[in-house]
C-alpha positions in Angstrom: 32.4 -20.5 38.4 31.3 -20.9 34.8 33.1 -18.4 32.1 32.6 -15.0 31.7 31.8 -12.8 29.1 34.3 -10.1 27.8 34.1 -6.5 28.0 34.8 -6.7 24.6 31.8 -9.2 23.5 28.9 -6.8 25.8 30.9 -3.7 23.7 30.2 -5.3 20.2 26.8 -6.4 21.5 25.2 -3.3 22.6 27.3 -1.9 18.8 24.7 -3.8 16.6 21.9 -3.5 18.9 21.8 0.2 18.6 22.6 -0.4 15.1 19.7 -2.2 14.7 17.9 -0.1 16.2 18.8 3.0 14.2 17.9 0.5 10.9 14.7 0.2 12.0 13.9 3.5 12.8 15.2 4.4 9.6 12.9 2.2 7.6 10.1 3.6 9.4 10.9 7.3 8.7 8.4 7.2 6.0 5.6 6.4 8.3 6.8 8.4 11.1 6.5 11.3 8.5 3.4 10.7 6.8 1.6 10.0 11.0 3.0 13.0 12.3 3.8 15.3 9.8 0.8 14.3 7.3 3.3 14.3 4.8 1.8 11.4 2.2 4.5 9.1 0.4 3.7 5.9 -1.6 6.0 4.2 0.8 4.8 5.3 3.8 1.6 3.5 2.4 3.4 0.3 1.4 5.0 0.1 5.2 1.7 0.6 6.7 -0.2 -2.2 4.2 2.6 -4.4 5.0 2.2 -4.2 8.4 -1.7 -4.3 8.3 -1.3 -7.7 6.2 1.7 -9.5 8.7 -1.6 -8.1 11.4 -4.1 -9.8 9.2 -2.6 -13.1 7.8 -3.9 -15.7 10.6 -7.3 -14.0 10.9 -7.7 -14.4 6.9 -6.0 -17.5 6.0 -8.9 -19.3 8.8 -11.3 -17.7 7.2 -10.2 -18.5 3.8 -9.8 -22.5 5.9 -13.7 -21.9 6.9 -12.6 -21.2 10.7 -13.8 -17.6 10.9 -17.2 -16.0 9.8 -16.9 -13.1 8.0 -19.1 -11.5 9.3 -17.8 -11.0 13.1 -17.2 -12.6 16.2 -19.8 -14.5 18.5 -18.9 -14.3 22.3 -18.9 -18.1 21.9 -16.1 -17.8 19.2 -14.6 -14.8 21.3 -14.3 -17.8 24.1 -12.8 -20.3 22.0 -10.2 -18.3 20.9 -9.2 -17.0 24.2 -8.6 -20.9 25.1 -6.7 -21.7 22.0 -4.7 -19.2 22.7 -4.2 -20.4 26.6 -2.9 -23.4 25.2 -0.6 -21.9 22.9 1.1 -20.1 25.4 1.1 -22.7 27.2 3.3 -24.5 25.2 5.6 -22.0 24.1 6.4 -21.2 27.3 6.6 -25.5 27.6 9.6 -25.1 25.2 11.0 -22.3 26.3 11.6 -24.5 29.3 13.0 -27.2 27.2 15.3 -25.2 25.5 17.0 -22.7 28.6 19.7 -23.8 30.7 19.5 -22.9 34.5 20.9 -18.8 35.0 25.1 -18.9 34.7 25.3 -22.1 32.6 27.0 -21.7 29.5 24.7 -23.5 26.5 26.1 -26.1 24.5 26.3 -25.3 20.2 24.1 -28.2 19.6 21.4 -26.0 22.0 21.6 -23.3 20.6 21.3 -24.6 17.0 17.9 -26.6 18.6 16.6 -22.9 20.2 16.4 -21.3 16.3 13.1 -22.8 15.3 11.7 -21.3 18.6 13.2 -18.3 18.0 11.8 -17.7 14.7 8.3 -18.8 15.3 7.9 -17.2 18.5 10.1 -14.0 17.6 9.2 -12.7 14.9 5.7 -12.9 15.3 5.8 -11.4 18.4 8.3 -8.5 17.1 6.2 -7.8 14.3 3.1 -7.7 17.6 5.1 -5.1 19.1 6.5 -2.8 16.3 2.8 -2.4 15.2 1.5 -1.7 18.4 3.7 0.9 19.2 2.9 2.1 15.9 -0.8 2.5 16.6 -0.5 4.3 20.1 1.9 6.9 18.3 -0.5 7.5 15.8 -3.4 7.5 18.2 -2.3 10.4 20.2 1.2 11.0 19.2 2.3 14.3 21.4 0.5 12.4 24.4 2.2 9.0 23.5 6.0 11.0 23.1 5.6 13.2 26.9 4.3 9.5 28.3 7.4 8.1 26.2 10.0 10.8 28.0 8.1 10.1 31.4 9.8 6.3 30.9 12.7 7.0 29.8 13.5 9.4 32.4 12.1 7.2 35.2 14.7 4.9 33.2 17.4 7.0 33.4 16.6 7.3 37.1 17.2 3.9 38.3 20.1 2.8 36.1 22.4 3.2 38.8 20.3 0.9 40.7 20.7 -2.3 38.2 21.2 -5.0 39.2 24.6 -6.5 37.8 23.8 -9.8 35.7 25.8 -12.6 35.9 27.4 -14.6 33.5 25.1 -16.3 30.9 22.2 -14.9 32.5 20.6 -14.3 29.7 18.0 -17.2 28.0 18.3 -18.9 25.1 14.8 -18.6 24.1 15.0 -14.3 24.5 12.4 -14.8 27.3 13.2 -13.9 31.5 15.5 -15.9 32.5 13.4 -18.7 34.6 16.0 -18.6 38.4 12.4 -19.7 40.2 9.4 -21.6 39.7 7.1 -18.5 39.8 9.5 -17.0 36.9 7.5 -20.0 35.0 4.5 -18.7 35.3 5.0 -14.9 34.6 7.3 -16.5 31.5 3.1 -17.8 30.1 1.7 -14.8 31.3 3.6 -12.8 29.1 3.2 -15.0 26.1 -0.6 -15.0 26.9 -1.0 -11.6 27.1 1.2 -10.8 24.0 -0.8 -13.5 21.8 -4.0 -11.7 23.1 -3.1 -8.4 21.7 -2.3 -9.9 18.7 -5.8 -11.7 18.1 -7.4 -8.9 19.0 -6.0 -6.2 16.8 -6.2 -8.9 14.1 -9.5 -9.9 14.1 -11.0 -5.8 14.9 -8.3 -5.0 11.6 -9.7 -7.5 10.0 -13.7 -7.8 10.7 -13.9 -4.6 11.6 -18.1 -5.2 12.4 -20.4 -3.1 14.1 -22.3 -6.6 15.2 -19.0 -7.7 17.6 -18.1 -4.0 18.2 -21.0 -2.5 19.3 -22.5 -5.1 22.4 -18.6 -4.9 23.3 -18.3 -0.9 24.0 -21.7 0.0 24.6 -22.1 -2.7 28.1 -18.3 -0.6 28.4 -19.8 2.9 28.2 -22.8 2.5 30.1 -21.2 -0.3 33.1 -17.9 2.1 33.1 -17.4 5.7 33.5 -14.7 7.6 31.4 -12.3 7.5 33.4 -12.7 4.3 34.8 -10.5 2.0 32.0 -7.6 4.4 31.8 -7.3 4.2 35.6 -7.6 0.8 35.6 -5.3 0.4 33.3 -2.5 2.3 35.1 -3.8 0.1 38.5 -3.1 -2.9 36.3 0.4 -1.5 35.4 1.8 -0.8 38.8 -0.1 -4.4 39.4 2.2 -6.2 37.3 5.4 -4.4 38.5 4.5 -5.7 42.3 3.7 -9.3 41.0 6.1 -10.4 38.3 9.6 -11.8 39.9 12.2 -9.1 37.7 10.6 -5.8 38.3 9.3 -7.2 41.8 13.4 -7.3 42.8 14.0 -4.6 41.2 11.6 -2.8 43.3 13.0 -3.9 46.7 16.4 -2.9 46.0 15.1 0.7 45.3 14.5 3.5 47.5 13.4 6.7 46.0 14.0 5.9 42.3 10.3 4.8 41.7 8.5 7.6 43.4 10.8 10.2 41.7 10.2 8.6 38.2 6.4 9.1 39.1 6.8 12.2 40.1 8.9 13.8 37.4 6.0 11.7 35.1 3.5 13.6 36.8 4.6 16.6 35.6 6.1 15.9 32.3 2.4 15.7 31.0 1.1 18.2 33.4 3.6 20.8 31.3 3.4 19.2 27.8 0.3 17.8 26.7 -2.5 19.8 25.9 -5.3 17.8 27.1 -7.5 17.5 30.4 -10.0 20.1 30.2 -11.7 19.1 33.3 -10.6 17.8 37.1 -12.0 14.1 36.2 -9.7 14.2 32.7 -6.4 15.8 34.1 -6.5 13.3 37.1 -6.2 10.3 34.5 -3.2 12.3 33.1 -1.3 13.2 36.0 -1.7 8.9 37.2 -1.0 7.7 33.8 2.3 10.3 33.8 3.3 8.9 37.3 2.7 5.3 36.4 4.7 5.7 33.2 7.2 7.2 35.2 7.1 4.1 37.3 7.1 1.7 34.8 10.2 3.2 33.2 12.0 3.1 36.5 11.4 -0.4 37.1 12.2 -1.8 33.8 15.6 -0.5 34.2 16.5 -1.5 37.6 15.3 -5.2 36.7 17.8 -5.3 33.5 16.1 -4.1 30.5 18.1 -0.4 29.0 16.9 2.6 30.0 16.5 3.8 26.3 14.5 1.4 24.8 16.6 -0.2 22.0 16.6 -3.3 20.1 18.5 -6.7 19.6 19.1 -9.1 17.1 17.4 -11.7 19.0 13.5 -11.1 17.7 12.0 -12.0 21.4 14.9 -10.7 23.1 13.5 -7.4 20.9 10.5 -8.0 22.0 11.1 -8.0 25.5 12.9 -4.1 25.4 10.0 -3.0 23.4 8.0 -3.4 26.9 8.1 0.4 27.4 6.8 1.5 24.6 3.7 -0.9 24.6 3.1 0.0 27.8 3.4 4.0 26.7 1.0 2.7 23.6 -1.2 0.7 26.2 -2.0 3.8 28.4 -2.5 6.2 25.4 -5.2 3.6 23.8 -6.8 3.2 27.4 -7.1 7.0 27.8 -9.2 7.8 24.4 -11.3 4.9 24.7 -12.3 6.2 28.2 -12.2 9.1 27.4 -12.8 10.0 23.8 -14.6 7.2 22.5 -16.7 5.4 24.9 -17.8 9.1 26.6 -21.1 9.4 24.9 -22.3 11.7 28.4 -19.6 14.1 28.3 -20.5 14.0 23.9 -24.4 15.1 24.5 -22.9 17.8 27.3 -21.4 19.5 24.1 -24.1 21.9 23.3 -23.1 22.2 20.1 -23.9 18.5 19.7 -27.8 16.9 19.8 -28.7 13.6 19.8 -31.5 12.7 17.7 -32.0 8.8 17.3 -30.9 6.8 20.4 -29.8 3.4 18.6 -26.5 3.4 18.7 -24.2 2.0 15.6 -26.3 3.0 12.7 -24.5 2.0 9.7 -25.2 4.1 6.9 -27.3 7.4 7.2 -29.7 9.0 3.6 -30.8 12.5 3.8 -33.7 14.1 2.2 -34.3 17.4 1.9 -37.8 18.0 0.4 -40.9 19.5 1.8 -40.9 17.3 5.0 -36.6 17.0 5.4 -35.6 13.7 7.3 -32.8 11.1 8.0 -33.1 7.8 6.8 -30.7 6.0 9.0 -29.8 1.7 8.9 -29.7 0.3 11.6 -28.4 -3.7 11.2 -28.4 -4.6 14.6 -32.0 -4.3 15.0 -32.7 -5.0 11.7 -35.0 -2.5 10.8 -34.4 1.1 9.0 -35.7 4.7 11.3 -37.2 7.7 9.6 -36.0 10.7 11.5 -38.6 13.8 10.9 -36.3 16.8 10.8 -39.1 19.4 11.6 -40.8 17.6 14.4 -40.4 15.0 17.1 -41.2 11.3 15.2 -39.6 8.5 14.1 -40.9 6.1 12.0 -39.1 2.6 11.7 -39.6 0.7 8.4 -39.0 -3.1 8.7 -38.4 -4.8 5.8 -39.4 -8.7 7.1 -42.7 -7.4 6.6 -42.7 -7.1 2.6 -40.2 -10.3 1.6 -43.5 -12.6 0.9 -43.1 -10.1 -2.7 -40.1 -11.5 -3.0 -40.1 -14.8 -5.9 -38.4 -16.4 -2.8 -39.8 -16.0 -0.2 -36.7 -15.9 2.7 -39.6 -17.3 5.3 -38.6 -16.1 8.8 -35.2 -14.9 7.4 -34.1 -12.2 9.8 -33.2 -8.9 7.2 -29.9 -6.7 7.9 -29.8 -3.4 6.7 -26.3 -2.6 5.4 -27.0 0.7 3.6 -30.0 3.5 2.8 -28.7 5.6 -0.8 -30.3 8.7 -1.6 -30.0 10.8 -4.9 -33.4 12.5 -4.9 -35.1 14.0 -2.0 -38.4 11.9 -2.3 -37.4 8.5 -3.0 -34.5 6.3 -0.3 -33.2 2.9 -1.6 -32.7 0.6 1.8 -30.1 -2.6 1.0 -30.7 -4.8 3.1 -28.7 -8.9 3.6 -30.2 -11.5 4.3 -29.5 -13.9 7.7 -27.6 -17.2 6.4 -29.3 -20.0 7.2 -28.5 -21.7 10.1 -28.2 -25.0 8.8 -25.7 -23.9 6.5 -23.3 -21.2 8.3 -20.5 -21.4 6.6 -22.5 -21.6 2.5 -22.7 -18.2 0.9 -25.2 -16.1 1.9 -28.8 -15.2 0.5 -28.6 -12.1 -2.2 -29.8 -9.4 -0.8 -32.4 -7.2 -1.0 -33.3 -3.4 -2.1 -36.4 -1.8 -1.1 -37.8 1.7 -2.9 -39.2 3.6 -0.3 -41.6 7.0 -0.5 -39.0 9.9 2.0 -42.4 11.8 2.8 -44.2 8.6 3.9 -42.0 5.7 3.9 -44.6 4.0 1.6 -42.2 0.7 -0.2 -43.1 0.5 -3.4 -41.6 -2.1 -4.1 -38.9 -4.8 -3.4 -36.6 -6.6 -5.3 -33.6 -9.2 -5.0 -30.1 -9.1 -6.4 -29.3 -12.2 -9.1 -26.8 -14.2 -6.5 -25.5 -13.7 -3.4 -23.4 -10.5 -2.5 -22.6 -9.0 1.2 -23.8 -5.4 1.4 -23.0 -4.7 4.8 -19.1 -3.3 4.9 -19.6 -2.4 1.0 -20.5 0.9 -0.5 -22.5 2.5 -2.6 -22.9 5.3 -5.2 -25.0 7.6 -7.9 -24.0 7.2 -11.5 -25.7 10.6 -12.8 -24.9 9.4 -16.9 -26.4 5.4 -16.3 -28.5 6.8 -14.2 -28.1 3.7 -11.9 -27.0 2.9 -7.9 -23.9 1.4 -8.2 -23.4 -0.8 -5.0 -19.5 -2.5 -4.1 -20.0 -6.2 -2.6 -17.5 -6.0 0.6 -17.3 -9.9 0.3 -15.8 -10.2 -4.2 -14.9 -8.4 -6.6 -18.8 -7.8 -7.7 -21.2 -4.7 -7.9 -24.8 -4.8 -7.7 -26.3 -2.2 -10.7 -29.8 -1.1 -9.4 -32.2 1.1 -12.0 -34.7 2.4 -10.3 -36.8 3.6 -13.2 -37.7 -0.4 -13.2 -37.2 -0.7 -9.6 -34.9 -3.8 -9.4 -31.4 -5.2 -9.9 -30.3 -5.0 -13.5 -27.1 -6.9 -13.2 -24.5 -8.0 -10.7 -21.4 -7.8 -12.8 -17.8 -8.8 -12.0 -15.3 -5.4 -11.7 -11.7 -6.6 -12.7 -9.2 -6.1 -9.8 -12.2 -4.6 -7.3 -12.1 -6.4 -3.9 -14.5 -5.5 -1.0 -15.1 -1.7 -1.9 -15.4 0.3 1.0 -15.5 3.3 -0.4 -17.1 4.5 -3.4 -17.6 7.9 -5.5 -18.7 8.1 -9.3 -16.9 10.9 -12.1 -19.7 12.9 -13.3 -17.4 13.8 -16.1 -17.1 10.4 -17.7 -19.4 8.1 -14.9 -16.0 5.9 -14.3 -16.1 4.8 -10.5 -13.4 5.4 -8.0 -13.7 3.0 -4.7 -11.1 1.9 -1.8 -11.5 -1.3 -0.5 -11.3 -1.9 3.0 -8.6 -4.7 3.9 -6.5 -6.5 1.6 -6.5 -4.3 -1.8 -4.4 -1.6 -1.1 -4.9 0.7 -4.5 -7.4 3.2 -5.8 -9.3 2.0 -8.3 -11.3 3.6 -11.5 -13.7 1.6 -13.4 -16.0 0.9 -16.2 -19.8 0.0 -15.1 -20.7 -0.7 -18.0 -17.7 -3.1 -18.8 -15.8 -3.9 -15.5 -12.4 -3.0 -17.0 -9.8 -1.3 -15.2 -9.5 2.8 -16.1 -7.1 3.6 -13.3 -5.1 2.9 -10.0 -2.6 4.4 -8.0 -0.9 2.7 -4.4 -2.1 4.0 -1.5 -2.5 1.1 1.1 -5.1 -0.6 2.6 -7.5 0.3 5.2 -8.8 2.6 3.7 -12.9 3.9 4.0 -13.9 7.1 3.3 -14.6 8.5 -0.7 -16.2 11.9 -1.0 -15.9 14.0 -4.7 -15.8 18.2 -3.2 -17.9 20.9 -4.7 -15.4 21.1 -6.6 -14.4 18.0 -8.3 -11.4 17.3 -6.0 -11.7 13.6 -4.7 -11.4 13.6 -1.0 -10.1 10.2 0.9 -9.7 9.7 4.6 -6.9 7.4 5.3 -7.8 4.7 8.1 -3.8 4.4 8.7 -2.6 8.4 8.8 -3.4 10.8 10.6 -4.4 12.8 7.4 -7.2 13.5 4.1 -5.7 13.3 1.0 -6.6 15.3 -1.7 -6.3 13.5 -5.5 -7.3 14.2 -9.3 -10.4 12.5 -9.9 -9.0 11.7 -13.6 -5.6 11.0 -13.0 -6.3 9.8 -9.8 -3.0 11.6 -8.7 -2.2 12.8 -4.8 -2.5 16.5 -5.2 -2.5 17.4 -0.9 -3.0 16.1 2.4 -5.0 17.6 5.2 -3.4 17.1 8.7 -6.5 15.3 10.9 -6.7 11.9 13.0 -6.2 8.6 13.3 -8.5 6.2 12.0 -10.6 8.1 9.6 -13.7 6.6 8.6 -16.0 9.1 6.8 -15.1 12.4 4.9 -17.7 15.5 3.5 -17.5 18.9 2.7 -19.4 21.7 3.8 -19.8 23.9 1.4 -20.7 27.2 3.3 -17.0 27.2 5.4 -15.4 25.5 2.5 -14.2 23.1 5.0 -13.2 19.2 5.1 -14.6 17.3 7.9 -13.7 13.9 8.6 -14.7 11.5 11.1 -12.7 8.9 13.2 -14.1 5.9 13.9 -11.2 5.3 16.9 -10.7 8.2 19.0 -14.4 9.4 18.6 -13.8 13.0 17.4 -15.2 15.1 14.0 -11.8 17.0 12.5 -12.8 20.3 10.0 -9.6 21.0 7.9 -9.4 24.2 5.6 -7.9 22.7 2.3 -6.4 25.9 1.9 -4.2 25.9 5.2 -5.8 29.2 6.2 -7.4 28.6 9.2 -6.2 26.1 12.3 -8.3 23.1 12.2 -10.9 22.9 14.4 -12.0 19.5 16.9 -15.7 18.3 17.7 -16.1 14.8 20.4 -18.9 13.0 19.1 -17.9 9.1 20.3 -16.2 6.6 18.6 -17.1 4.1 15.6 -18.0 7.1 13.4 -20.1 5.2 10.1 -21.4 7.6 8.2 -21.7 11.5 8.1 -24.5 13.2 6.0 -24.5 16.8 5.9 -28.0 19.8 5.5 -26.8 22.9 3.8 -30.6 24.1 4.5 -30.4 23.8 8.4 -26.4 24.0 8.9 -26.4 20.7 10.3 -24.4 17.6 10.6 -25.6 14.2 10.6 -23.3 11.6 12.8 -24.2 8.1 12.9 -21.6 6.2 15.9 -21.9 4.6 19.1 -23.3 7.3 20.8 -26.3 7.0 18.9 -27.6 9.7 15.6 -26.1 13.0 16.4 -26.6 16.5 15.1 -24.2 18.6 15.1 -25.1 22.7 14.8 -22.0 23.4 11.9 -22.9 27.4 12.3 -21.7 27.2 16.5 -18.5 25.0 15.4 -17.6 25.5 12.1 -19.8 29.5 11.6 -19.5 30.7 7.4 
């Protein structure tokens, strides 16, 4: 018999594990206050920014090296990425097999030292992915996450007595589950492959949230699957995983009533403490998720995992101990994806919501309320702009390609991709379109974008002009400067802005904005003409800039990933914080935070209804609109509109809110939803 670990060593290890867990929870406490209670702090914003930078580090590195296009991945790119991920996971599992000794043997000091590079290379990124995944699930639907996590923990406590006693020196050096049989190596490979796929998907979605990448996949899922298929499929896959994975399969074989009791307890908790599930189908899904998580908790605890999740100083082992919270985060994500994000049929059953345009994923809206009110929508994926007449059932299409011959440099057969529609008056609309890069030089800079001035009532194109040089406008932002009578258009791929002069019907300058990178939200302070903008990705600052000189007038650290900006009727700046469940109100002159309004996660657009006074924010992730009272006197209200909300436009005259998203172009009746 090999040497036996002392009880003192075991107790010391447990103490260190719990201390490490408490330290991590303490470090993330500002983030919890930010997400769960809507309390903004700069420290929480810095933590969010750090996590986003860590997740998007590799895609950004690949993009800088020219291996990853910033416009989004194609299907072939995705298949190549999956293949590279599989090969990498196989190499890592092979390295782990060479490092680890047989369970029960005490590893030598030399082998321990040689294992450290593998532990750091594999463990630290894996732990970052796991922690970020858990936080994402918690932020997406906090109440459901906590209830499901409690179900898993209670299931684990029920089966704790059935836990198999580990043999001495059973834990592997690599931190992966011990490989007693050959099938265990396959299980280790699948674990690594799944975790790396999770990282890849999260990194690409966070780094390049392109409609061209997400829309086809989301549309196919919406068409092929019902609203409950994804969460039920996820629950079934968890049960299959438990039955096939060697550690949990052996643990389930040693138990009798514990998994069933864990499932019943989990379903009971969900039924008692959640407020979702308004239909029979949704309630069935919630009960299934609660029961499944209860069984998962029981199986993981009986297989040797902690009943109450805790960390370890070994980063790979710490990641494994977060399998229960990761399963809960996956269940919450599957629920939101199936029941909220893709639930277009359920959205259109709401009498307060009307679909006025079937085209999915319009990236920008512009409303004109002249004699013939109309809504313009930039349909980038389809390559044209639609004009929807609001007083009659008529839709006109504007194809920028038809006017390309009027450009000094004819782009020939190149495809135009509308990215913005801008309207600052009721009789004119400005269409901004990128030109698809040349197939012969896909890695080169994209051609300069074009701007088309259109008569709102007739869709007659008055003029077409091209920017001085390359500037990707998709994912950027625009704002009207009333003091200079200019349209300011932020580039999405560089710290530059285009200046469009409506009277001259052309671009008069393309200037560098020092300190600005990839604006995704922009407004103009009418008091001094300063441009205030936020960036979706790397730049974590809210910036105030002088467009006449390009100099920075002020800044405020708010974290990366923000998109929606709006200046309300009282001159208060509203910012939808994408990585927190809140709309932040700020003083535009000093950029000082004034208050935070709790809303939902993944905000992409913000606007205010001047009649009811409520601030309305749209989430591109959870498929809801949130209406909150800035004074806090009235309860918040929500309405489901489907995922990928890209833009909002509000008509005071018709009391309608127009939404561009996955479910098409929608009209929300504000009178029935918000009242007055």
